[in-house]
KERO-905449 format. One record per atom (N, C-alpha, C): residue in one letter; x, y, z. Coordinates in steps of 0.1 Angstrom, whole numbers, padded with zeros to 4 digits, always signed. Example, Ala and Ser with C-alpha at 12.3 -4.5 7.8 and 13.67 -1.06 7.14 Angstrom:
A+0132-0057+0078A+0123-0045+0078A+0132-0033+0078S+0128-0022+0071S+0137-0011+0071S+0129+0000+0079
// end
This chain:
X-0533-1121-1286X-0531-1135-1292X-0534-1145-1280X-0542-1155-1281X-0545-1165-1271X-0537-1176-1273X-0536-1186-1266X-0529-1199-1266X-0536-1207-1277X-0549-1206-1278X-0556-1212-1288X-0553-1208-1302X-0549-1195-1304X-0544-1188-1317X-0530-1192-1320X-0523-1194-1309X-0509-1200-1311X-0508-1213-1315X-0516-1222-1310X-0517-1237-1314X-0521-1236-1329X-0530-1230-1333X-0536-1228-1346X-0525-1225-1356X-0517-1215-1353X-0508-1209-1361X-0496-1220-1362X-0492-1226-1350X-0482-1236-1351X-0487-1248-1359X-0499-1251-1358X-0506-1262-1365X-0506-1259-1381X-0508-1248-1385X-0508-1245-1398X-0494-1244-1404X-0484-1242-1396X-0471-1243-1401X-0466-1257-1402X-0469-1265-1393X-0465-1280-1390X-0472-1289-1399X-0485-1287-1403X-0493-1295-1408X-0489-1301-1423X-0482-1292-1432X-0477-1297-1445X-0466-1307-1442X-0459-1305-1432X-0445-1314-1430X-0450-1326-1418X-0460-1327-1416X-0464-1338-1405X-0459-1351-1409X-0463-1354-1423X-0459-1367-1429X-0443-1370-1428X-0435-1359-1434X-0422-1361-1432X-0417-1361-1420X-0422-1353-1410X-0416-1354-1396X-0419-1367-1390X-0432-1374-1392X-0434-1388-1388X-0426-1396-1395X-0422-1396-1408X-0413-1405-1414X-0400-1404-1408X-0392-1392-1405X-0381-1390-1400X-0380-1397-1384X-0390-1394-1377X-0391-1400-1363X-0391-1416-1365X-0398-1421-1374X-0399-1435-1374X-0388-1440-1380X-0380-1434-1389X-0366-1439-1392X-0356-1440-1382X-0357-1428-1376X-0346-1427-1362X-0350-1437-1351X-0363-1442-1350X-0366-1452-1340X-0362-1466-1345X-0364-1467-1359X-0359-1482-1364X-0343-1483-1365X-0336-1472-1368X-0321-1473-1366X-0318-1475-1351X-0324-1467-1342X-0320-1468-1329X-0322-1483-1324X-0333-1487-1326X-0339-1501-1321X-0329-1511-1328X-0324-1509-1341X-0316-1520-1346X-0300-1516-1348X-0296-1508-1338X-0283-1503-1342X-0272-1515-1341X-0275-1524-1333X-0265-1536-1333X-0265-1543-1344X-0277-1547-1349X-0277-1552-1362X-0272-1545-1374X-0275-1532-1375X-0268-1525-1386X-0252-1522-1382X-0247-1521-1371X-0233-1522-1368X-0227-1535-1374X-0233-1546-1369X-0228-1559-1375X-0229-1560-1389X-0240-1556-1395X-0240-1556-1410X-0228-1548-1418X-0226-1535-1412X-0217-1528-1416X-0202-1533-1414X-0200-1540-1402X-0187-1546-1402X-0185-1557-1408X-0195-1566-1412X-0193-1577-1422X-0191-1571-1436X-0198-1560-1440X-0193-1555-1453X-0181-1551-1452X-0175-1542-1442X-0163-1536-1443X-0152-1550-1443X-0156-1559-1437X-0147-1570-1435X-0144-1577-1448X-0156-1579-1456X-0155-1586-1470X-0150-1576-1479X-0150-1563-1478X-0144-1553-1487X-0128-1554-1487X-0126-1554-1473X-0109-1553-1469X-0105-1567-1474X-0110-1577-1472X-0105-1592-1475X-0102-1592-1491X-0114-1587-1498X-0114-1587-1513X-0102-1578-1520X-0097-1569-1512X-0086-1561-1517X-0073-1563-1515X-0070-1578-1506X-0058-1581-1504X-0052-1588-1516X-0037-1586-1517X-0030-1592-1528X-0034-1587-1541X-0028-1593-1551X-0029-1589-1566X-0041-1597-1571X-0042-1609-1568X-0055-1618-1572X-0056-1627-1560X-0070-1632-1563X-0073-1642-1551X-0083-1652-1556X-0083-1661-1553X-0092-1676-1555X-0098-1678-1542X-0112-1677-1541X-0119-1682-1529X-0123-1694-1530X-0127-1701-1518X-0132-1715-1517X-0122-1725-1527X-0110-1723-1524X-0100-1732-1533X-0099-1744-1529X-0104-1755-1538X-0102-1768-1533X-0089-1774-1537X-0083-1782-1528X-0071-1788-1530X-0069-1803-1525X-0063-1812-1531X-0063-1825-1526X-0053-1827-1512X-0056-1833-1502X-0048-1833-1491X-0039-1846-1492X-0037-1852-1503X-0027-1863-1505X-0032-1877-1499X-0044-1877-1492X-0049-1890-1487X-0062-1892-1494X-0065-1887-1505X-0077-1890-1512X-0090-1880-1510X-0087-1873-1502X-0097-1861-1499X-0092-1848-1503X-0102-1837-1503X-0098-1825-1504X-0100-1816-1492X-0092-1805-1492X-0095-1795-1481X-0099-1782-1488X-0105-1772-1482X-0110-1761-1486X-0101-1749-1482X-0094-1741-1488X-0089-1728-1483X-0098-1717-1487X-0101-1710-1477X-0112-1699-1479X-0105-1689-1489X-0093-1684-1488X-0089-1676-1499X-0073-1678-1501X-0069-1680-1514X-0056-1682-1520X-0055-1667-1524X-0043-1662-1519X-0039-1647-1523X-0025-1648-1530X-0026-1640-1543X-0013-1639-1550X-0006-1627-1544X+0005-1628-1538X+0013-1616-1535X+0022-1613-1546X+0032-1601-1544X+0040-1599-1554X+0051-1609-1553X+0054-1614-1541X+0066-1624-1539X+0064-1637-1533X+0050-1640-1534X+0049-1654-1529X+0031-1656-1529X+0026-1667-1521X+0014-1668-1521X+0009-1672-1506X-0002-1667-1504X-0008-1668-1490X-0020-1675-1490X-0022-1685-1480X-0034-1689-1477X-0041-1683-1464X-0053-1679-1467X-0062-1672-1455X-0073-1682-1451X-0074-1686-1440X-0086-1693-1434X-0094-1684-1426X-0107-1682-1430X-0115-1673-1421X-0121-1682-1410X-0123-1676-1399X-0127-1683-1387X-0138-1672-1379X-0149-1678-1379X-0159-1669-1372X-0163-1675-1359X-0155-1673-1350X-0156-1676-1335X-0159-1663-1326X-0172-1660-1323X-0175-1649-1315X-0171-1651-1300X-0169-1640-1293X-0164-1643-1280X-0149-1640-1277X-0145-1644-1264X-0132-1644-1262X-0125-1656-1265X-0113-1654-1272X-0105-1666-1276X-0091-1666-1268X-0089-1677-1262X-0077-1680-1255X-0068-1691-1264X-0057-1686-1268X-0048-1694-1278X-0035-1692-1276X-0028-1702-1282X-0013-1700-1283X-0008-1709-1295X+0005-1706-1299X+0010-1714-1309X+0009-1731-1307X+0014-1734-1296X+0019-1748-1295X+0009-1756-1283X-0003-1752-1283X-0013-1758-1274X-0022-1767-1282X-0028-1780-1279X-0035-1787-1288X-0050-1780-1289X-0055-1774-1278X-0070-1769-1279X-0069-1755-1276X-0077-1747-1283X-0079-1734-1279X-0093-1733-1273X-0096-1722-1267X-0109-1721-1258X-0116-1709-1263X-0128-1710-1266X-0138-1699-1268X-0148-1697-1256X-0147-1685-1253X-0156-1683-1241X-0167-1672-1247X-0180-1677-1244X-0193-1672-1248X-0199-1668-1234X-0200-1656-1230X-0205-1654-1216X-0199-1662-1206X-0206-1670-1200X-0199-1679-1187X-0195-1692-1192X-0199-1696-1205X-0196-1708-1211X-0184-1709-1219X-0177-1722-1218X-0163-1721-1225X-0166-1734-1235X-0160-1733-1246X-0160-1742-1258X-0147-1744-1261X-0140-1758-1262X-0127-1761-1267X-0128-1766-1281X-0118-1761-1288X-0117-1765-1303X-0104-1767-1307X-0101-1776-1315X-0087-1779-1319X-0080-1769-1324X-0068-1766-1322X-0059-1755-1327X-0059-1756-1340X-0064-1746-1347X-0063-1745-1363X-0051-1744-1371X-0040-1739-1360X-0028-1737-1368X-0021-1749-1373X-0026-1762-1368X-0020-1774-1372X-0025-1778-1386X-0037-1774-1388X-0044-1778-1402X-0037-1767-1411X-0036-1755-1409X-0031-1744-1417X-0017-1750-1420X-0008-1754-1412X+0005-1758-1414X+0003-1769-1426X-0004-1780-1424X-0007-1792-1432X-0009-1787-1448X-0019-1776-1447X-0023-1771-1460X-0012-1763-1466X-0004-1755-1460X+0007-1748-1463X+0017-1757-1471X+0021-1771-1464X+0029-1781-1468X+0025-1785-1481X+0011-1789-1480X+0006-1794-1496X+0006-1787-1506X+0003-1773-1503X+0006-1763-1515X+0022-1761-1519X+0029-1761-1511X+0043-1757-1511X+0050-1770-1518X+0046-1782-1517X+0052-1794-1521X+0050-1791-1537X+0039-1787-1543X+0037-1784-1557X+0044-1773-1563X+0048-1763-1555X+0055-1751-1560X+0067-1748-1551X+0078-1757-1552X+0087-1756-1542X+0097-1745-1541X+0096-1736-1551X+0104-1725-1552X+0099-1712-1550X+0087-1712-1546X+0079-1700-1544X+0074-1700-1527X+0076-1686-1520X+0072-1688-1507X+0058-1689-1504X+0052-1698-1496X+0039-1699-1492X+0037-1698-1478X+0028-1689-1474X+0026-1687-1460X+0011-1688-1457X+0005-1688-1446X-0008-1687-1442X-0011-1680-1430X-0024-1675-1431X-0030-1668-1417X-0044-1673-1413X-0047-1672-1402X-0059-1675-1396X-0067-1659-1396X-0077-1658-1401X-0083-1645-1400X-0097-1646-1392X-0097-1638-1382X-0109-1638-1372X-0118-1626-1374X-0131-1627-1375X-0138-1616-1377X-0138-1606-1365X-0148-1597-1366X-0148-1587-1354X-0155-1590-1344X-0161-1603-1345X-0168-1607-1332X-0157-1615-1321X-0147-1616-1326X-0136-1624-1318X-0126-1613-1309X-0123-1616-1297X-0115-1609-1289X-0105-1619-1285X-0092-1613-1282X-0081-1621-1278X-0075-1615-1265X-0081-1617-1252X-0077-1609-1240X-0063-1612-1236X-0057-1623-1239X-0045-1629-1236X-0033-1630-1248X-0038-1623-1258X-0029-1621-1271X-0031-1635-1280X-0025-1635-1289X-0027-1646-1300X-0014-1648-1307X-0013-1659-1314X-0001-1661-1322X+0001-1652-1336X+0012-1650-1339X+0014-1641-1351X+0006-1644-1364X+0004-1655-1365X-0004-1660-1377X-0020-1658-1375X-0023-1652-1364X-0038-1650-1363X-0039-1635-1366X-0048-1631-1375X-0050-1620-1380X-0065-1614-1378X-0067-1602-1379X-0082-1596-1381X-0081-1582-1386X-0093-1575-1386X-0093-1564-1396X-0085-1555-1393X-0083-1550-1379X-0073-1541-1374X-0058-1545-1376X-0056-1557-1380X-0042-1561-1378X-0039-1570-1391X-0041-1565-1403X-0036-1571-1414X-0022-1567-1419X-0012-1578-1421X+0002-1576-1424X+0003-1569-1436X+0014-1559-1437X+0017-1553-1448X+0019-1561-1460X+0025-1573-1458X+0027-1583-1469X+0015-1586-1476X+0004-1585-1471X-0009-1589-1478X-0016-1577-1484X-0011-1567-1484X-0016-1554-1489X-0011-1554-1503X-0021-1547-1512X-0018-1547-1527X-0009-1533-1527X+0004-1535-1534X+0010-1524-1536X+0012-1523-1552X+0005-1512-1557X+0005-1510-1571X+0019-1506-1577X+0029-1503-1568X+0041-1499-1572X+0050-1513-1576X+0047-1524-1571X+0055-1537-1574X+0047-1546-1584X+0054-1554-1591X+0049-1562-1601X+0049-1577-1595X+0042-1585-1598X+0043-1600-1593X+0056-1607-1600X+0064-1614-1594X+0075-1618-1598X+0070-1629-1608X+0077-1632-1618X+0074-1641-1629X+0073-1654-1622X+0082-1660-1615X+0081-1673-1610X+0069-1676-1601X+0065-1664-1593X+0052-1665-1585X+0040-1666-1593X+0040-1657-1604X+0027-1658-1612X+0027-1671-1620X+0038-1678-1625X+0038-1690-1631X+0032-1701-1620X+0036-1700-1610X+0033-1710-1597X+0017-1708-1596X+0012-1695-1595X-0002-1693-1592X-0010-1699-1604X-0005-1698-1615X-0013-1703-1626X-0015-1719-1626X-0002-1723-1622X-0001-1738-1621X-0010-1744-1609X-0011-1737-1598X-0020-1741-1587X-0034-1742-1593X-0038-1731-1599X-0053-1729-1606X-0054-1739-1614X-0046-1743-1624X-0047-1754-1631X-0049-1767-1625X-0041-1769-1616X-0040-1784-1607X-0053-1784-1600X-0059-1774-1594X-0070-1774-1587X-0083-1778-1594X-0082-1777-1609X-0094-1778-1614X-0094-1794-1620X-0085-1801-1617X-0086-1814-1624X-0095-1824-1616
// end
């Protein structure tokens, strides 16, 4: 058997599968070239999925009067078994340098830094506005940063991300929502629609 005979035999074996092999190689090339985009899409999906499963009920893009004639938007209002949580979603990629009691936080993108107002102050004002309407129900709040944010020097307790979601926000099917909390939830939803 000559080398030419071997090539012809291999060709006869491979020929019916040539399209499938080319397709698999093409798909692998597309995945390899776009792996960062695919990872980013997967992490966004995972984040939305996990956020949607917090608490017993949620209201997204919750509009509430600020008391000065305007409205503020809460990304997610979450019903827990023993209270209500405000969750504000922050998309700040890069390294975030922050603390509870400083006026400005810093975002580092490569070699550039950008300052932004400490969002905990706005969160506190939103919590107070909601709490004023339902005084006997515990109301708290968190800032949620997506997977693109890093905190090299730490972060306040009220800053959370996908790997650090507090237990109090997780849905526990063994617990029922307290009647006073459920009543306050319904009251908030009714008041926000006026």
